[in-house]
C-alpha positions in Angstrom: 55.4 54.7 56.7 59.0 55.2 55.0 60.8 53.4 52.2 64.3 53.7 50.9 64.8 54.7 47.3 68.0 53.8 45.7 70.2 57.2 44.3 71.2 57.4 41.0 74.6 58.7 42.7 76.0 59.4 46.1 75.8 63.0 46.8 79.2 64.6 47.9 77.6 66.3 51.0 76.4 63.1 52.5 79.8 61.5 51.5 81.4 64.1 53.8 78.7 64.3 56.4 78.1 60.9 57.2 81.4 60.1 59.1 80.8 63.3 60.9 77.4 62.1 62.0 78.9 58.7 62.8 81.4 60.3 65.1 78.9 62.4 66.8 76.2 59.5 67.3 79.1 57.1 68.8 79.5 60.2 71.3 76.1 60.2 72.4 76.0 56.4 72.8 79.2 56.3 74.4 77.8 58.9 76.9 74.8 56.6 77.3 76.9 53.5 78.0 79.5 55.4 80.4 76.4 56.5 82.3 74.7 53.1 82.5 78.6 51.8 83.8 78.2 54.7 86.6 80.3 57.4 85.1 79.9 60.7 84.5 79.4 60.7 80.5 80.6 64.5 80.0 83.6 64.0 81.9 84.4 60.6 80.5 83.8 61.8 76.5 85.8 64.9 77.5 88.5 62.7 78.9 89.0 61.0 75.6 88.5 63.9 73.2 89.3 66.8 74.8 92.0 66.0 77.7 94.5 64.4 75.2 94.8 67.7 73.2 94.2 70.6 75.8 94.2 69.2 79.3 97.0 69.0 81.8 98.4 65.9 80.2 98.5 67.2 76.8 102.4 67.6 76.7 102.5 64.0 76.8 99.4 62.9 74.6 99.9 65.2 71.9 103.3 63.2 70.8 101.7 60.0 71.4 98.8 61.1 68.9 101.5 60.8 66.1 103.2 57.6 67.2 99.7 56.0 67.4 98.2 57.5 64.1 101.4 56.3 62.2 100.9 52.6 61.9 97.1 53.0 61.5 97.4 55.4 58.6 100.1 53.2 56.8 98.0 50.0 57.0 95.0 51.6 56.1 96.2 53.2 53.2 97.2 49.6 51.9 93.6 48.4 53.2 92.0 51.4 51.1 93.5 50.3 47.9 92.2 46.8 47.9 88.8 48.0 49.2 88.3 50.0 46.2 89.3 47.2 43.8 86.6 44.8 45.8 89.4 42.7 47.6 89.0 42.4 51.0 92.1 42.2 53.3 90.9 41.4 56.9 94.3 40.0 58.2 96.7 43.2 58.2 97.0 42.3 61.8 98.7 39.3 60.9 100.8 40.8 58.4 101.7 43.5 60.6 103.0 40.9 63.3 104.9 39.1 60.6 106.5 42.0 59.4 107.7 43.0 62.7 109.1 39.4 63.4 111.0 39.7 60.1 112.3 43.0 60.7 113.5 42.0 64.2 115.1 39.0 62.9 117.3 41.1 60.8 118.5 43.1 63.9 119.0 40.2 66.2 120.7 38.4 63.8 123.1 41.6 63.4 123.6 42.2 67.0 125.9 43.3 68.0 127.5 44.8 64.9 127.5 48.0 64.2 126.6 49.6 60.6 124.2 52.0 58.8 123.1 48.9 56.7 121.1 47.2 59.5 117.8 49.6 59.8 117.3 49.7 55.9 117.9 46.0 55.9 114.9 45.5 58.5 112.6 47.8 56.7 113.2 45.6 53.7 112.7 42.4 55.6 109.4 44.1 57.3 108.2 44.8 53.7 109.0 41.2 52.7 107.4 39.6 55.5 104.2 41.5 55.2 104.2 41.0 51.5 104.7 37.1 51.7 101.9 37.2 54.4 99.4 39.1 52.2 100.3 36.8 49.3 99.1 33.7 51.1 95.4 34.6 50.7 96.2 36.1 47.3 97.4 32.9 45.7 94.9 30.8 47.1 92.2 32.8 45.7 93.7 32.5 42.3 94.2 28.9 42.5 91.6 27.4 44.2 89.0 30.3 44.7 89.3 30.5 48.3 87.8 33.5 50.1 90.6 36.1 50.7 88.4 37.2 54.0 88.7 34.1 55.4 92.2 33.2 54.7 93.7 36.6 55.7 91.6 36.4 59.0 92.7 32.9 60.1 96.3 33.9 59.3 96.1 36.2 61.9 96.0 33.7 64.5 98.8 31.8 62.8 101.1 34.9 63.1 100.3 35.4 66.6 101.2 31.9 67.4 104.3 32.5 65.4 104.9 35.5 67.5 104.4 33.7 71.0 106.8 31.0 69.6 109.4 33.4 68.8 109.2 35.0 72.1 109.4 31.9 74.1 112.0 30.2 71.9 114.3 31.4 69.2 114.1 35.2 69.7 113.9 35.0 73.6 116.6 37.2 74.9 119.6 35.5 76.4 120.2 38.1 79.1 116.3 38.5 80.0 116.6 35.9 83.0 114.3 33.5 81.3 111.5 36.0 80.7 109.6 35.6 77.2 110.5 38.5 74.7 113.4 39.6 72.6 116.2 42.2 73.2 115.0 45.6 73.2 116.0 46.9 70.2 115.8 50.5 71.6 118.9 49.3 73.5 120.7 48.8 70.2 121.4 51.9 68.2 121.5 50.7 64.7 118.4 49.0 64.6 116.2 51.5 66.9 113.5 53.9 65.4 113.6 57.0 67.8 112.2 60.3 67.8 113.5 62.3 64.8 112.5 65.6 66.5 112.4 65.5 70.3 109.1 65.8 72.0 107.3 65.7 68.8 106.5 61.8 68.4 107.7 61.9 64.9 109.9 58.7 64.0 110.4 56.9 60.6 107.0 55.2 60.8 105.3 58.7 61.1 107.2 59.7 58.2 106.3 56.4 56.2 103.0 57.3 56.9 102.9 60.8 55.2 104.6 59.3 52.3 102.3 56.5 52.0 99.3 59.1 52.0 100.8 60.9 49.1 101.7 58.0 47.1 98.4 56.5 47.5 96.6 59.5 46.3 99.0 59.6 43.1 98.6 56.1 42.5 94.7 56.1 42.6 94.2 59.4 41.0 97.0 60.1 38.8 97.9 56.5 37.4 96.5 53.7 35.1 96.6 51.3 37.7 94.9 53.4 40.0 92.1 53.6 37.5 92.0 49.8 36.8 91.5 49.4 40.5 88.8 51.5 40.5 87.1 50.2 37.4 87.6 46.5 39.3 85.7 47.9 42.2 82.7 49.7 40.4 82.3 47.2 37.6 84.3 44.0 37.6 83.2 42.7 34.6 83.9 45.9 32.6 87.1 45.8 34.0 87.7 42.2 32.4 86.6 43.4 29.1 89.1 46.0 29.4 92.0 43.7 29.9 92.4 44.0 33.6 93.3 40.4 34.9 91.5 39.9 37.9 94.5 37.8 39.4 97.1 40.3 38.9 94.7 42.7 40.5 94.3 40.5 43.7 97.9 39.9 43.7 99.0 43.5 43.6 96.4 44.7 46.4 96.9 42.0 48.9 100.8 42.1 48.3 100.8 45.9 48.8 98.4 45.9 51.6 100.7 43.1 53.1 103.8 45.1 52.6 102.3 48.3 54.0 101.3 46.5 57.2 104.3 44.5 57.5 106.5 47.8 57.5 104.2 49.2 59.7 104.8 46.5 62.4 108.8 46.9 61.7 108.5 50.7 62.8 106.5 49.7 65.8 109.2 47.1 67.0 111.9 49.1 66.4 110.2 52.0 68.0 107.5 52.0 70.6 107.2 48.7 71.2 110.8 47.7 71.2 110.8 44.4 71.3 108.8 41.0 70.3 106.7 39.2 72.7 103.7 37.0 72.8 101.6 39.7 72.7 103.4 42.0 69.6 99.6 42.3 68.1 98.1 45.5 69.5 95.3 45.2 67.2 96.4 47.9 64.7 95.7 45.8 62.1 91.7 45.7 62.7 91.6 49.2 63.9 92.8 50.0 60.5 89.8 48.7 58.9 87.6 51.4 60.7 90.3 53.9 59.7 89.8 53.2 56.1 85.7 53.2 56.0 86.0 56.3 58.2 88.4 58.0 55.8 86.0 57.2 52.7 88.8 54.9 51.1 90.3 58.5 50.3 94.2 58.9 51.5 93.6 62.4 52.9 90.3 61.1 54.6 92.6 58.1 56.2 95.1 60.7 57.5 92.0 62.8 59.6 90.4 59.3 60.5 93.9 57.6 61.7 94.2 60.8 64.1 90.7 60.4 65.3 91.3 56.9 66.2 94.5 57.4 67.4 92.9 59.9 69.8 90.6 57.6 70.9 93.4 55.2 72.0 95.3 57.9 74.2 92.2 59.4 75.7 91.1 55.6 76.6 94.0 55.3 78.3 93.7 58.4 80.1 90.0 57.4 81.0 91.5 54.2 82.3 93.7 56.0 84.7 91.7 58.8 85.7 88.1 57.3 85.8 88.7 54.0 86.0 86.9 52.7 83.1 88.0 49.1 81.7 90.2 49.0 79.0 87.6 46.8 76.6 85.5 50.5 76.9 87.8 51.9 74.2 87.2 48.9 72.1 83.4 49.0 72.4 83.7 52.7 71.5 85.9 51.6 68.3 83.3 49.2 67.3 80.1 51.7 68.0 82.1 53.8 65.5 82.3 51.6 62.8 78.7 50.5 63.2 77.3 53.9 63.1 79.2 54.7 60.3 78.0 51.6 58.3 74.4 52.7 59.3 74.7 56.3 58.3 76.5 55.2 55.1 73.1 54.0 53.7 72.1 57.5 53.3 74.7 58.1 50.8 73.5 55.4 48.9 69.6 55.5 49.4 67.3 58.6 50.1 64.3 58.0 52.8 60.8 58.7 51.1 57.2 58.4 52.6 55.3 55.4 51.7 52.3 56.8 50.1 48.9 55.7 51.8 47.1 52.5 50.0 
């Protein structure tokens, strides 16, 4: 009875409306899911989306909102640049882990020295580690035509094994009574990433995320490189005729997104996480993909989407404590959000028409 008719251009109204529709549909589907699990759906949705901001635990949850959103926004800004160019980095989780390992390695090598140089050196090491891990799929794509999607994704599991090896081996705390895990960097002041303003959750990672949002907007909107990125994503052949090198574009986008993911890992290991463990990867690299698409690959949209996904993390933790929801329900909730976003995104490219009768 109906058919999809391609639109000549994507209307701005639908581009703005579809993320809102996806969030609303996720709430409805999530409510059905919670009801099937035997929980009050209204209470569950309220615990996830309302209580962290306005409930009894909001005094603790509000600062955590920025703590969770910081790495998501930082990683998503890098991913969005590549996605706009048609370059698909799915392995930001691995770059996040490697960046954290490299930054922690600098701190542990310097321990117990004092000096203002230690934390900047850790930031540089985190950037470099993430950049190197992002350049591996870039070089393989340029040299042998390997898919950056598969290579970057497979490197996530390599990074996870390296983190486990470090936690049980070279980085294991010599004063940890044989337990896996490095020293806690929060107890080593020159390498720590504490709150800059008490009670707000703002640390250097949050500041870096804010800077990344502005820098990404300037890059994509006000620079020749940003114009090349947009053209490469919309019309690759036209970009090549205009002198844009595909190999350079791949290296730039994957290297930049890897560097941002790596420095996000550094700020996490020096701050909230505190140490390298065999489970250092928290899934931020994968969730940031949802953040990038929910934010329409626009830096200021990513800012809002990062806060929303951070809210699901914090609300999910509250729901586990207060309602007994399983931890996997938060991941299912985030997955449904991406599913509905992709489903409603059809409306930005197609309009629904009634099929004429034969």
